[in-house]
DRENBAVEX-178958 format. One record per residue (C-alpha): x, y, z negated. Coordinates in Angstrom, 1 decimal. Each point is the difference from the previous one (the first is absolute). Layout:
% DRENBAVEX-178958
<kese X="X" Y="Y" Z="Z"/>
...
This chain:
% DRENBAVEX-178958
<kese X="24.3" Y="196.7" Z="-143.2"/>
<kese X="-1.6" Y="3.1" Z="1.2"/>
<kese X="-2.6" Y="1.6" Z="-1.9"/>
<kese X="-3.5" Y="-1.7" Z="0.9"/>
<kese X="1.7" Y="-2.9" Z="1.8"/>
<kese X="-1.4" Y="-3.6" Z="-1.0"/>
<kese X="1.6" Y="-3.0" Z="0.2"/>
<kese X="-0.4" Y="-3.9" Z="-1.1"/>
<kese X="2.3" Y="-0.6" Z="-3.1"/>
<kese X="1.2" Y="-3.2" Z="-1.9"/>
<kese X="1.5" Y="-0.4" Z="-3.6"/>
<kese X="-2.7" Y="1.3" Z="-1.5"/>
<kese X="-1.5" Y="-1.6" Z="-3.3"/>
<kese X="-3.6" Y="-0.1" Z="-1.5"/>
<kese X="-2.0" Y="-1.2" Z="-3.0"/>
<kese X="-2.7" Y="-1.1" Z="2.2"/>
<kese X="0.2" Y="-3.8" Z="-1.0"/>
<kese X="-0.2" Y="0.7" Z="-3.4"/>
<kese X="-2.8" Y="2.7" Z="0.1"/>
<kese X="-2.3" Y="-2.4" Z="2.1"/>
<kese X="0.8" Y="-3.2" Z="-2.1"/>
<kese X="-3.1" Y="0.9" Z="-2.4"/>
<kese X="-3.1" Y="1.4" Z="0.9"/>
<kese X="-1.0" Y="3.7" Z="-0.6"/>
<kese X="-1.1" Y="3.2" Z="1.3"/>
<kese X="2.3" Y="3.1" Z="0.4"/>
<kese X="3.4" Y="-1.7" Z="-0.2"/>
<kese X="3.2" Y="1.8" Z="0.5"/>
<kese X="2.3" Y="-1.3" Z="2.8"/>
<kese X="3.4" Y="1.6" Z="0.5"/>
<kese X="2.4" Y="0.3" Z="3.1"/>
<kese X="3.6" Y="0.8" Z="-0.3"/>
<kese X="2.6" Y="0.5" Z="2.5"/>
<kese X="3.3" Y="1.2" Z="-0.2"/>
<kese X="2.4" Y="1.0" Z="2.6"/>
<kese X="3.6" Y="1.5" Z="-0.9"/>
<kese X="-0.6" Y="2.8" Z="-2.6"/>
<kese X="-3.9" Y="0.5" Z="1.0"/>
<kese X="-2.5" Y="-2.4" Z="-2.1"/>
<kese X="-3.6" Y="0.3" Z="0.7"/>
<kese X="-3.1" Y="-1.3" Z="-2.1"/>
<kese X="-3.5" Y="0.1" Z="0.9"/>
<kese X="-2.9" Y="-1.4" Z="-1.9"/>
<kese X="-3.4" Y="-1.1" Z="0.9"/>
<kese X="-3.5" Y="-2.0" Z="-1.4"/>
<kese X="-1.5" Y="-3.1" Z="1.3"/>
<kese X="-2.8" Y="-2.0" Z="-1.6"/>
<kese X="0.1" Y="-3.8" Z="-0.3"/>
<kese X="-3.0" Y="-1.6" Z="0.0"/>
<kese X="-1.0" Y="-3.5" Z="-0.4"/>
<kese X="-2.8" Y="-0.4" Z="2.6"/>
<kese X="-2.2" Y="-2.0" Z="-2.7"/>
<kese X="-0.4" Y="2.4" Z="-2.2"/>
<kese X="-1.3" Y="3.9" Z="0.8"/>
<kese X="2.4" Y="2.4" Z="-0.4"/>
<kese X="-0.2" Y="3.6" Z="0.2"/>
<kese X="2.4" Y="1.8" Z="2.3"/>
<kese X="1.9" Y="3.1" Z="-0.7"/>
<kese X="2.1" Y="0.4" Z="3.1"/>
<kese X="-1.9" Y="-1.0" Z="3.0"/>
<kese X="-0.6" Y="2.4" Z="2.4"/>
<kese X="-3.2" Y="-0.5" Z="2.2"/>
<kese X="0.3" Y="-0.1" Z="4.0"/>
<kese X="-3.5" Y="1.4" Z="-0.1"/>
<kese X="-0.2" Y="2.6" Z="-2.6"/>
<kese X="2.4" Y="0.8" Z="-2.7"/>
<kese X="-1.9" Y="2.2" Z="-2.2"/>
<kese X="1.5" Y="-0.9" Z="-3.5"/>
<kese X="-3.3" Y="0.0" Z="-1.9"/>
<kese X="-0.7" Y="-3.4" Z="1.5"/>
<kese X="0.9" Y="-3.2" Z="-2.0"/>
<kese X="1.4" Y="-2.7" Z="2.0"/>
<kese X="0.6" Y="-3.9" Z="-1.0"/>
<kese X="1.6" Y="-3.1" Z="1.4"/>
<kese X="-1.9" Y="-2.9" Z="-0.2"/>
<kese X="0.0" Y="-3.3" Z="2.1"/>
<kese X="2.0" Y="-0.3" Z="3.1"/>
<kese X="-0.3" Y="0.0" Z="3.9"/>
<kese X="2.3" Y="-0.3" Z="2.8"/>
<kese X="0.5" Y="3.7" Z="1.0"/>
<kese X="3.5" Y="1.4" Z="1.6"/>
<kese X="1.6" Y="-2.0" Z="2.8"/>
<kese X="3.0" Y="-1.8" Z="-1.3"/>
<kese X="3.5" Y="-0.8" Z="1.7"/>
<kese X="0.3" Y="-3.3" Z="-1.0"/>
<kese X="3.6" Y="-1.0" Z="1.9"/>
<kese X="2.6" Y="-1.4" Z="-2.4"/>
<kese X="-2.9" Y="-0.7" Z="-2.6"/>
<kese X="-0.6" Y="-3.9" Z="-0.4"/>
<kese X="-3.6" Y="-0.5" Z="-0.3"/>
<kese X="-2.2" Y="-2.9" Z="-0.9"/>
<kese X="-3.6" Y="-0.4" Z="1.0"/>
<kese X="-1.9" Y="-0.7" Z="-3.4"/>
<kese X="-2.2" Y="-3.0" Z="0.0"/>
<kese X="-3.6" Y="0.6" Z="0.4"/>
<kese X="0.9" Y="3.8" Z="0.8"/>
<kese X="-2.1" Y="2.2" Z="-2.2"/>
<kese X="-3.8" Y="0.6" Z="0.4"/>
<kese X="-0.5" Y="1.6" Z="3.2"/>
<kese X="3.2" Y="-0.7" Z="1.5"/>
<kese X="0.3" Y="-3.4" Z="0.0"/>
<kese X="2.9" Y="-1.0" Z="2.5"/>
<kese X="1.5" Y="3.2" Z="-0.1"/>
<kese X="1.4" Y="0.8" Z="-3.5"/>
<kese X="3.5" Y="-0.4" Z="-0.7"/>
<kese X="2.5" Y="0.8" Z="-2.9"/>
<kese X="3.7" Y="0.8" Z="-0.4"/>
<kese X="0.0" Y="-1.7" Z="-3.1"/>
<kese X="0.9" Y="3.3" Z="-2.3"/>
<kese X="-3.8" Y="0.9" Z="-0.6"/>
<kese X="-0.2" Y="2.0" Z="3.7"/>
<kese X="-2.7" Y="-1.4" Z="2.4"/>
<kese X="-0.5" Y="0.5" Z="3.9"/>
<kese X="-2.9" Y="-0.6" Z="2.2"/>
<kese X="0.2" Y="-0.7" Z="3.7"/>
<kese X="-2.5" Y="1.4" Z="2.0"/>
<kese X="-1.3" Y="0.2" Z="3.8"/>
<kese X="0.5" Y="3.5" Z="1.2"/>
<kese X="-3.9" Y="1.3" Z="1.3"/>
<kese X="0.6" Y="3.8" Z="-0.1"/>
<kese X="-2.9" Y="2.3" Z="1.0"/>
<kese X="2.5" Y="2.0" Z="2.4"/>
<kese X="3.1" Y="0.6" Z="1.1"/>
<kese X="0.8" Y="3.5" Z="-0.7"/>
<kese X="1.8" Y="1.6" Z="-2.8"/>
<kese X="-3.0" Y="-0.7" Z="-2.7"/>
<kese X="1.2" Y="-3.4" Z="0.3"/>
<kese X="3.6" Y="0.3" Z="-1.2"/>
<kese X="0.6" Y="-1.8" Z="-2.8"/>
<kese X="2.2" Y="2.2" Z="-2.7"/>
<kese X="3.4" Y="-1.4" Z="1.8"/>
<kese X="-1.0" Y="1.9" Z="3.1"/>
<kese X="-0.9" Y="-3.4" Z="1.9"/>
<kese X="-3.0" Y="-0.4" Z="2.0"/>
<kese X="-2.3" Y="-2.9" Z="-0.8"/>
<kese X="-1.3" Y="-2.2" Z="2.2"/>
<kese X="-3.4" Y="-0.5" Z="1.5"/>
<kese X="-0.4" Y="-3.0" Z="1.7"/>
<kese X="0.1" Y="-2.6" Z="-3.2"/>
<kese X="2.9" Y="-1.7" Z="1.7"/>
<kese X="2.7" Y="1.3" Z="-2.0"/>
<kese X="0.5" Y="-0.4" Z="-3.8"/>
<kese X="1.4" Y="2.4" Z="-2.6"/>
<kese X="1.1" Y="-0.4" Z="-4.0"/>
<kese X="-1.5" Y="2.2" Z="-2.4"/>
<kese X="1.1" Y="0.4" Z="-3.5"/>
<kese X="-2.9" Y="-0.9" Z="-2.9"/>
<kese X="0.2" Y="3.3" Z="-2.2"/>
<kese X="-2.2" Y="1.1" Z="-3.1"/>
<kese X="-3.4" Y="1.7" Z="1.2"/>
<kese X="-0.2" Y="3.5" Z="-0.9"/>
<kese X="-3.2" Y="0.9" Z="-1.5"/>
<kese X="-2.1" Y="3.9" Z="-0.5"/>
<kese X="-1.5" Y="0.3" Z="-3.0"/>
<kese X="-3.2" Y="1.8" Z="1.2"/>
<kese X="-0.9" Y="2.6" Z="-2.7"/>
<kese X="-3.5" Y="-0.5" Z="-1.1"/>
<kese X="-0.8" Y="2.7" Z="-2.2"/>
<kese X="-1.3" Y="-2.6" Z="-2.9"/>
<kese X="2.9" Y="-2.6" Z="1.1"/>
<kese X="-2.2" Y="-2.7" Z="0.8"/>
<kese X="-1.5" Y="-1.7" Z="2.9"/>
<kese X="-3.2" Y="-0.8" Z="0.2"/>
<kese X="-1.5" Y="-2.3" Z="-3.0"/>
<kese X="3.9" Y="-0.7" Z="-0.9"/>
<kese X="2.2" Y="1.2" Z="-2.4"/>
<kese X="3.1" Y="0.5" Z="2.3"/>
<kese X="0.6" Y="2.5" Z="2.8"/>
<kese X="0.0" Y="-0.7" Z="3.7"/>
<kese X="3.3" Y="-0.6" Z="1.5"/>
<kese X="0.3" Y="0.3" Z="4.1"/>
<kese X="3.0" Y="-1.0" Z="2.0"/>
<kese X="2.3" Y="2.6" Z="1.0"/>
<kese X="0.8" Y="-1.4" Z="3.6"/>
<kese X="-2.0" Y="-2.0" Z="2.8"/>
<kese X="1.5" Y="-3.3" Z="-1.1"/>
<kese X="-1.1" Y="-1.9" Z="3.3"/>
<kese X="-2.3" Y="-0.1" Z="3.3"/>
<kese X="-1.1" Y="-2.7" Z="2.0"/>
<kese X="-3.0" Y="-1.1" Z="-2.4"/>
<kese X="-3.6" Y="0.4" Z="1.4"/>
<kese X="-2.4" Y="1.7" Z="-2.1"/>
<kese X="-2.3" Y="-2.5" Z="1.0"/>
<kese X="-1.0" Y="-2.4" Z="3.0"/>
<kese X="-3.2" Y="1.4" Z="0.8"/>
<kese X="-2.2" Y="2.4" Z="-2.4"/>
<kese X="0.7" Y="2.5" Z="-2.4"/>
<kese X="-0.6" Y="-2.0" Z="-3.3"/>
<kese X="2.6" Y="0.4" Z="-2.6"/>
<kese X="-1.2" Y="-2.8" Z="-2.3"/>
<kese X="0.4" Y="-2.3" Z="2.8"/>
<kese X="2.9" Y="1.9" Z="1.8"/>
<kese X="3.2" Y="-1.6" Z="1.0"/>
<kese X="2.2" Y="2.7" Z="-1.6"/>
<kese X="-1.6" Y="-0.5" Z="-3.3"/>
<kese X="0.6" Y="-4.2" Z="0.2"/>
<kese X="3.9" Y="1.2" Z="1.1"/>
<kese X="0.5" Y="2.8" Z="-2.9"/>
<kese X="-1.5" Y="-2.8" Z="-2.3"/>
<kese X="0.6" Y="-3.4" Z="0.9"/>
<kese X="-2.1" Y="-2.4" Z="-1.8"/>
<kese X="-0.7" Y="2.5" Z="-3.0"/>
<kese X="-3.2" Y="2.3" Z="-0.1"/>
<kese X="-3.6" Y="-0.7" Z="-0.1"/>
<kese X="-0.8" Y="-1.8" Z="3.3"/>
<kese X="3.3" Y="0.4" Z="1.6"/>
<kese X="1.9" Y="-3.0" Z="1.6"/>
<kese X="3.1" Y="0.7" Z="1.8"/>
<kese X="0.2" Y="-1.4" Z="3.3"/>
<kese X="3.7" Y="0.4" Z="-0.2"/>
<kese X="2.9" Y="-2.3" Z="-1.5"/>
<kese X="-1.6" Y="-2.3" Z="-2.7"/>
<kese X="-2.5" Y="2.9" Z="-1.0"/>
<kese X="3.2" Y="2.3" Z="-0.3"/>
<kese X="-0.1" Y="3.4" Z="0.8"/>
<kese X="1.5" Y="3.4" Z="-0.8"/>
<kese X="-0.5" Y="-0.4" Z="-3.8"/>
<kese X="1.5" Y="-3.6" Z="-0.3"/>
<kese X="2.6" Y="1.5" Z="2.2"/>
<kese X="0.9" Y="3.1" Z="-1.2"/>
<kese X="-0.3" Y="-1.1" Z="-4.1"/>
<kese X="1.6" Y="-2.8" Z="-1.7"/>
<kese X="-2.8" Y="-1.6" Z="-2.3"/>
<kese X="1.2" Y="2.2" Z="-3.1"/>
<kese X="-0.4" Y="3.1" Z="1.9"/>
<kese X="-3.5" Y="-1.3" Z="1.5"/>
<kese X="-1.3" Y="-0.4" Z="-3.8"/>
<kese X="0.6" Y="3.7" Z="-0.5"/>
<kese X="-2.3" Y="1.0" Z="2.6"/>
<kese X="-3.4" Y="1.1" Z="-0.8"/>
<kese X="-3.0" Y="-1.8" Z="1.8"/>
<kese X="-1.9" Y="3.3" Z="1.2"/>
<kese X="-3.8" Y="0.3" Z="0.9"/>
<kese X="0.6" Y="2.0" Z="3.3"/>
<kese X="-3.0" Y="1.9" Z="1.0"/>
<kese X="-1.1" Y="-0.4" Z="3.3"/>
<kese X="-3.2" Y="1.7" Z="0.3"/>
<kese X="-1.3" Y="2.5" Z="2.7"/>
<kese X="1.4" Y="2.7" Z="-2.5"/>
<kese X="3.7" Y="-1.1" Z="0.1"/>
<kese X="-0.2" Y="0.1" Z="3.9"/>
<kese X="-0.3" Y="3.6" Z="-0.5"/>
<kese X="2.2" Y="2.8" Z="-0.2"/>
<kese X="0.1" Y="1.2" Z="-3.4"/>
<kese X="-1.0" Y="3.8" Z="0.6"/>
<kese X="-3.0" Y="0.5" Z="2.9"/>
<kese X="-2.0" Y="2.7" Z="1.2"/>
<kese X="-3.9" Y="-1.1" Z="1.0"/>
<kese X="1.3" Y="1.3" Z="3.6"/>
<kese X="3.0" Y="-2.3" Z="-0.2"/>
<kese X="-1.9" Y="-3.0" Z="-1.3"/>
<kese X="-2.6" Y="0.3" Z="2.7"/>
<kese X="2.2" Y="0.4" Z="3.0"/>
<kese X="3.2" Y="-2.4" Z="-0.9"/>
<kese X="-1.5" Y="-2.4" Z="-3.0"/>
<kese X="-3.4" Y="-1.3" Z="1.3"/>
<kese X="-1.7" Y="2.1" Z="-3.0"/>
<kese X="2.0" Y="-1.9" Z="-2.7"/>
<kese X="-1.2" Y="-3.5" Z="1.2"/>
<kese X="1.9" Y="-2.8" Z="1.0"/>
<kese X="-1.5" Y="-3.1" Z="1.3"/>
<kese X="3.5" Y="-2.0" Z="-0.3"/>
<kese X="0.8" Y="0.4" Z="-3.6"/>
<kese X="0.1" Y="-3.0" Z="-1.8"/>
<kese X="0.1" Y="-1.0" Z="-3.7"/>
<kese X="2.5" Y="0.6" Z="-2.7"/>
<kese X="2.9" Y="-2.5" Z="-0.1"/>
<kese X="2.6" Y="-0.9" Z="-2.6"/>
<kese X="3.5" Y="0.0" Z="0.8"/>
<kese X="3.4" Y="0.8" Z="-1.0"/>
<kese X="1.4" Y="1.4" Z="3.0"/>
<kese X="-2.5" Y="2.5" Z="2.2"/>
<kese X="0.1" Y="2.9" Z="2.7"/>
<kese X="-1.4" Y="3.5" Z="-0.7"/>
<kese X="-3.6" Y="1.0" Z="0.7"/>
<kese X="-0.5" Y="3.2" Z="2.0"/>
<kese X="-1.3" Y="1.3" Z="-3.1"/>
<kese X="3.3" Y="-0.7" Z="-1.9"/>
<kese X="2.3" Y="1.3" Z="2.9"/>
<kese X="-2.0" Y="3.4" Z="-0.3"/>
<kese X="0.1" Y="0.6" Z="-3.9"/>
<kese X="1.8" Y="2.9" Z="-1.5"/>
<kese X="0.5" Y="-2.0" Z="-3.1"/>
<kese X="2.2" Y="-2.4" Z="1.8"/>
<kese X="1.8" Y="3.0" Z="1.7"/>
<kese X="-1.7" Y="0.0" Z="3.2"/>
<kese X="-1.4" Y="2.5" Z="2.3"/>
<kese X="-3.3" Y="0.3" Z="1.8"/>
<kese X="-0.8" Y="-2.5" Z="2.4"/>
<kese X="1.2" Y="2.3" Z="3.0"/>
<kese X="3.3" Y="1.4" Z="-1.4"/>
<kese X="3.0" Y="-1.0" Z="2.0"/>
<kese X="3.6" Y="0.8" Z="0.5"/>
<kese X="3.4" Y="-0.1" Z="-1.3"/>
<kese X="-0.1" Y="-0.4" Z="-3.9"/>
<kese X="-3.3" Y="-1.4" Z="0.2"/>
<kese X="0.1" Y="-2.6" Z="-3.2"/>
<kese X="-2.0" Y="-2.8" Z="2.3"/>
<kese X="3.1" Y="-0.1" Z="2.4"/>
<kese X="1.6" Y="-3.3" Z="-0.4"/>
<kese X="3.2" Y="-1.0" Z="2.3"/>
<kese X="0.6" Y="-3.6" Z="1.1"/>
<kese X="2.9" Y="-2.3" Z="-1.2"/>
<kese X="2.1" Y="-1.7" Z="2.3"/>
<kese X="-1.8" Y="-3.0" Z="-0.3"/>
<kese X="-3.1" Y="1.3" Z="0.6"/>
<kese X="1.3" Y="1.6" Z="3.3"/>
<kese X="1.0" Y="-3.5" Z="0.7"/>
<kese X="-3.8" Y="-1.4" Z="-0.7"/>
<kese X="-1.9" Y="2.4" Z="2.2"/>
<kese X="-0.6" Y="2.8" Z="-2.1"/>
<kese X="-0.8" Y="3.7" Z="2.1"/>
<kese X="2.8" Y="2.6" Z="-1.1"/>
<kese X="-0.5" Y="3.5" Z="1.1"/>
<kese X="3.0" Y="1.3" Z="1.6"/>
<kese X="-0.4" Y="3.3" Z="-1.1"/>
<kese X="2.4" Y="1.5" Z="-3.1"/>
<kese X="-1.7" Y="0.0" Z="-3.3"/>
<kese X="-2.8" Y="-2.4" Z="1.1"/>
<kese X="-0.8" Y="-3.5" Z="-1.0"/>
<kese X="-1.9" Y="-3.0" Z="1.4"/>
<kese X="-3.6" Y="-0.9" Z="0.2"/>
<kese X="-1.4" Y="-2.1" Z="-2.8"/>
<kese X="-3.5" Y="-2.0" Z="-0.9"/>
<kese X="-2.4" Y="1.4" Z="-2.4"/>
<kese X="-2.3" Y="-3.0" Z="-1.3"/>
<kese X="-3.2" Y="2.0" Z="0.9"/>
<kese X="-1.5" Y="-1.0" Z="3.2"/>
<kese X="-1.5" Y="2.6" Z="2.7"/>
<kese X="-3.2" Y="1.3" Z="-1.0"/>
<kese X="-1.7" Y="-0.6" Z="3.6"/>
<kese X="2.7" Y="-2.6" Z="2.0"/>
<kese X="-0.3" Y="-3.4" Z="-0.9"/>
<kese X="3.1" Y="-0.7" Z="0.8"/>
<kese X="2.1" Y="3.0" Z="-1.0"/>
<kese X="1.7" Y="0.6" Z="-3.5"/>
<kese X="1.4" Y="3.3" Z="-1.7"/>
<kese X="3.6" Y="0.8" Z="0.1"/>
<kese X="2.6" Y="2.7" Z="-0.7"/>
<kese X="1.7" Y="1.5" Z="3.2"/>
<kese X="3.5" Y="0.8" Z="0.2"/>
<kese X="-0.7" Y="3.7" Z="-0.5"/>
<kese X="-1.8" Y="-1.2" Z="-3.4"/>
<kese X="-3.3" Y="1.0" Z="1.2"/>
<kese X="-2.9" Y="-2.3" Z="-1.8"/>
<kese X="-2.4" Y="0.5" Z="3.0"/>
<kese X="1.0" Y="-2.8" Z="2.2"/>
<kese X="-0.9" Y="-3.4" Z="0.5"/>
<kese X="1.0" Y="-2.9" Z="2.0"/>
<kese X="-0.8" Y="-3.4" Z="1.5"/>
<kese X="-0.3" Y="-2.8" Z="-2.6"/>
<kese X="2.0" Y="-2.4" Z="2.6"/>
<kese X="2.6" Y="2.2" Z="0.4"/>
<kese X="3.6" Y="-1.0" Z="-1.5"/>
<kese X="1.8" Y="3.6" Z="0.5"/>
<kese X="-1.6" Y="0.9" Z="-3.9"/>
<kese X="2.2" Y="0.4" Z="-2.9"/>
<kese X="-0.2" Y="-1.6" Z="-3.3"/>
<kese X="-0.1" Y="1.9" Z="-3.2"/>
<kese X="-0.7" Y="-2.2" Z="-2.5"/>
<kese X="-1.8" Y="1.6" Z="-3.5"/>
<kese X="-0.1" Y="-1.6" Z="-3.5"/>
<kese X="-0.7" Y="0.8" Z="-3.7"/>
<kese X="2.6" Y="-1.1" Z="-2.7"/>
<kese X="0.6" Y="1.2" Z="-3.4"/>
<kese X="3.3" Y="2.4" Z="0.1"/>
<kese X="-0.1" Y="0.6" Z="-4.0"/>
<kese X="3.9" Y="-0.4" Z="-1.2"/>
<kese X="1.3" Y="-0.5" Z="3.1"/>
């Protein structure tokens, strides 16, 4: 071989199966290859996680922001990456799992897959899957997606606590799905469709319209894992719908003098969306609401599954998708706040739109994990 040339080789050996047979983080995998008198060895680390148990990660590299000051965790599971199932014998899981009633499959070896219709928001390069193929748009084609651990960013509140909880706030690192309407008419978060979808039949006053009361909570987490998530008092006051720092001129011009007639009462939920206030808090690592651009910590990219489900994704390198906040617009009854693909928090959209992405948040004890 010439210097710098690459080619596929066979006959290599690895201890991967031994390393991944038990859960753990920062576990070393060795790959060895011998050809003639030349022997090469490469070592890398992997995290092996149980989705029912929150696990701090040591080797995760975020597609959004790779600053090593962040702590990332794996917890729960959700379809994310497009899967090639050719040659894999799949069996349908009787009764499905939560939201995925009839489209949940297993290979019998602990791996799960979801078969989903393709309803991509566009046809450009932004709607290519991770394998380079483009997502279908009209809902007539289907695709397979592997169920994988959900990655969460631990937001760096100064006191390590979220609201009245003793636990920190975790935010999903990627946009997990699209196609979920925030609401069918008015922008009341307590009564919203997206809150029902997030919590299913859990939470104060929530009753899911989905499969038997099952939403994201009942689908992404086992019963054991659900028991680890803290029921949280979610602030839905008018103050929570304002950016964290406003000048008096900004408050008057853009935010209705701080009033919001569409703010609702507080809710108690296990899964929720961030508010406008939280998405602009420096304690959580976020910049002011008008800040945007590459490196903005509000940027979230869409997973393959989210693209198929209809979530918007910017086609500009370094940017992400649009994702919902729980805050209603201060003066438009059928609009809710969101983060755009450039990370700007001064943005809103119609509650009936299906292009908004979902980035769940939760609070959970992570001590000792």
